[in-house]
Backbone bond lengths (Angstrom), bond angles and torsions (degrees), N, CA, C in turn:
res aa  C-N    CA-C-N  psi(-1)  N-CA   C-N-CA  omega(-1)  CA-C   N-CA-C  phi
1 M - - - 1.383 - - 1.515 106.79 -
2 H 1.355 113.10 56.88 1.482 122.33 179.35 1.496 116.84 -103.76
3 D 1.419 109.73 -6.38 1.414 119.03 -174.16 1.516 109.79 -100.39
4 P 1.504 114.46 97.92 1.426 116.21 -175.47 1.557 115.07 -60.08
5 D 1.225 120.69 -17.16 1.472 120.44 177.85 1.599 111.64 -83.02
6 R 1.385 116.22 -29.62 1.428 114.63 175.69 1.486 111.15 -89.28
7 F 1.389 120.59 -26.05 1.317 120.81 -179.48 1.591 112.49 -133.12
8 P 1.423 115.72 72.98 1.395 118.51 -172.63 1.535 113.54 -63.94
9 A 1.353 115.73 137.52 1.451 117.50 179.25 1.532 109.39 -69.00
10 R 1.386 112.12 144.81 1.451 116.10 -175.67 1.427 103.78 -113.63
11 D 1.265 118.25 148.96 1.471 121.46 -176.24 1.571 101.72 -123.27
12 D 1.293 116.29 85.23 1.499 121.19 -178.37 1.467 112.81 -67.93
13 R 1.264 121.38 -16.95 1.475 123.82 178.24 1.567 110.32 -54.76
14 H 1.369 114.33 -36.41 1.437 117.67 -178.38 1.510 108.55 -64.51
15 C 1.441 117.70 -43.88 1.408 122.48 178.23 1.537 113.10 -58.48
16 H 1.330 112.44 -45.55 1.522 119.39 -177.02 1.457 109.38 -61.89
17 H 1.347 119.41 -41.70 1.520 122.46 -178.99 1.549 107.25 -65.91
18 R 1.360 117.55 -47.34 1.415 117.22 175.10 1.437 119.89 -53.73
19 R 1.443 110.30 -44.74 1.533 110.89 177.24 1.480 114.55 -62.81
20 V 1.282 117.66 -40.43 1.549 118.49 -179.38 1.363 106.35 -67.27
21 Q 1.339 127.21 -44.67 1.481 128.24 -179.79 1.570 105.84 -56.24
22 K 1.271 115.87 -44.29 1.494 115.06 -174.01 1.530 117.33 -67.86
23 I 1.387 109.84 -31.24 1.559 119.78 179.74 1.458 104.57 -80.05
24 K 1.364 123.72 -50.19 1.369 128.92 -160.98 1.550 114.76 -103.37
25 G 1.340 114.53 -12.93 1.448 119.15 -176.43 1.513 111.06 103.76
26 A 1.418 110.29 152.97 1.459 115.98 -171.87 1.571 111.04 -60.08
27 N 1.225 120.94 -36.12 1.461 123.28 -169.93 1.559 114.27 -85.90
28 F 1.428 115.87 -10.18 1.328 123.35 -171.86 1.583 111.01 -53.46
29 I 1.238 115.50 -52.57 1.545 117.95 -175.65 1.488 110.38 -72.92
30 W 1.374 115.89 -38.89 1.482 116.97 -169.53 1.562 112.60 -86.64
31 R 1.284 119.11 -12.75 1.461 116.51 -179.65 1.555 113.96 -108.72
32 R 1.370 116.85 3.71 1.434 118.57 -176.94 1.593 112.82 -70.39
33 E 1.185 117.76 148.19 1.477 121.54 171.27 1.455 114.74 -49.27
34 G 1.248 127.15 122.14 1.434 130.54 179.13 1.518 113.94 96.24
35 T 1.305 116.29 -8.71 1.519 123.89 -179.48 1.540 105.68 -73.40
36 R 1.278 112.77 132.91 1.377 112.90 -174.44 1.556 109.95 -133.61
37 A 1.287 114.38 88.34 1.494 127.35 -172.31 1.599 106.49 -56.24
38 D 1.392 118.63 -33.72 1.454 118.80 -179.00 1.627 110.22 -67.81
39 F 1.441 112.56 -34.78 1.453 112.32 174.59 1.521 113.46 -68.59
40 F 1.299 115.12 -46.14 1.501 116.01 174.90 1.511 110.53 -51.95
41 D 1.223 119.88 -43.66 1.464 122.19 -174.75 1.642 105.34 -68.30
42 K 1.192 118.78 -40.07 1.469 121.40 175.86 1.521 113.87 -61.62
43 L 1.373 113.57 -36.66 1.529 116.73 177.01 1.519 109.37 -61.94
44 Y 1.292 116.59 -45.58 1.430 120.97 -179.44 1.501 117.98 -88.23
45 G 1.309 116.77 -5.24 1.365 116.58 176.93 1.470 122.95 79.74
46 T 1.381 109.72 4.74 1.464 121.64 -172.94 1.593 109.65 -162.99
47 D 1.231 115.36 156.82 1.538 115.85 165.02 1.594 115.91 -90.43
48 Q 1.353 112.72 -5.30 1.312 118.84 -177.80 1.567 117.03 -57.71
49 V 1.381 113.66 -40.54 1.408 114.94 176.02 1.540 117.55 -67.01
50 R 1.277 113.25 -38.83 1.570 117.44 176.00 1.443 108.76 -64.49
51 L 1.398 116.45 -46.34 1.432 116.87 -173.84 1.590 111.75 -64.94
52 A 1.402 116.43 -35.13 1.467 123.97 177.12 1.492 106.76 -64.58
53 L 1.404 121.31 -45.12 1.381 120.21 178.02 1.521 115.13 -65.94
54 Q 1.282 121.22 -36.79 1.437 127.20 175.03 1.470 109.39 -63.93
55 A 1.398 119.31 -35.87 1.442 118.34 177.64 1.508 114.70 -84.27
56 G 1.324 115.64 0.74 1.518 117.60 166.21 1.561 109.86 93.73
57 K 1.428 117.59 10.17 1.418 114.96 -176.17 1.526 108.76 -70.46
58 P 1.470 117.77 148.81 1.399 121.43 178.77 1.619 110.22 -68.59
59 A 1.297 110.85 153.33 1.494 117.20 -179.85 1.561 111.41 -52.77
60 G 1.320 118.61 -42.35 1.427 125.76 -173.80 1.586 104.69 -65.54
61 A 1.229 121.32 -36.13 1.509 120.17 -178.20 1.508 107.22 -72.21
62 I 1.375 119.44 -31.98 1.445 121.96 -178.61 1.492 109.05 -68.27
63 T 1.308 114.08 -47.38 1.548 116.82 -174.53 1.488 111.89 -75.01
64 R 1.396 117.46 -27.70 1.372 115.60 171.95 1.586 118.28 -67.20
65 G 1.355 106.00 -26.42 1.494 112.82 176.24 1.567 119.09 -62.86
66 W 1.409 111.36 -19.80 1.417 108.43 178.19 1.602 118.50 -114.87
67 Q 1.321 106.89 15.48 1.481 117.68 -179.97 1.506 111.11 -57.18
68 E 1.310 119.18 -48.45 1.550 120.82 -174.31 1.607 107.48 -62.92
69 A 1.336 114.96 -44.87 1.422 116.35 178.78 1.524 113.88 -63.18
70 L 1.403 113.94 -33.41 1.473 113.30 177.06 1.499 112.00 -69.80
71 R 1.316 117.58 -38.12 1.555 119.20 175.83 1.518 108.24 -61.62
72 A 1.278 122.17 -41.22 1.432 120.37 178.62 1.546 117.47 -65.09
73 F 1.400 112.04 -35.52 1.317 118.78 173.96 1.419 117.26 -67.43
74 R 1.362 120.48 -39.88 1.395 127.43 171.65 1.469 117.39 -58.20
75 A 1.373 111.90 -39.06 1.435 121.38 176.94 1.510 109.14 -69.71
76 N 1.211 119.31 -45.56 1.529 123.08 -178.13 1.460 111.80 -64.82
77 R 1.367 117.50 -35.92 1.462 116.23 -179.95 1.496 120.10 -81.19
78 K 1.274 110.92 -13.28 1.490 117.54 -170.16 1.443 112.41 -55.20
79 P 1.364 122.50 -45.34 1.513 126.20 177.59 1.417 111.39 -56.44
80 F 1.327 124.70 -24.89 1.343 127.40 -171.11 1.577 112.22 -100.45
81 L 1.215 117.80 -0.77 1.584 116.31 -175.35 1.553 106.57 -74.28
82 L 1.199 119.36 144.17 1.428 125.30 173.26 1.503 112.67 -76.50
83 Y 1.352 114.11 -31.17 1.496 122.18 -173.55 1.553 104.91 -127.95
84 K 1.411 111.35 145.88 1.433 112.19 176.23 1.572 112.13 -78.01
85 C 1.289 114.04 138.72 1.481 115.77 -179.94 1.662 104.59 -90.02
86 A 1.203 112.73 145.37 1.508 118.84 -177.67 1.499 110.76 -65.98
């Protein structure tokens, strides 16, 4: 399962957040005591995922939004890989 085109990685966290927001309301997750939006943003490396979730965007739309950057990253890292990816 090393071919990302045949076995694309799924990020079910988006789906989980969307389900909770749908049931409990958009601010349930983000306004709870102990919730750290800044830490969530650090984990993803951007605030765009959190903002998209808060806006109610579907998980597929969020992941499609970074596909071009992902392709560029894969191309840039290729010369530095120790092993060939299938």
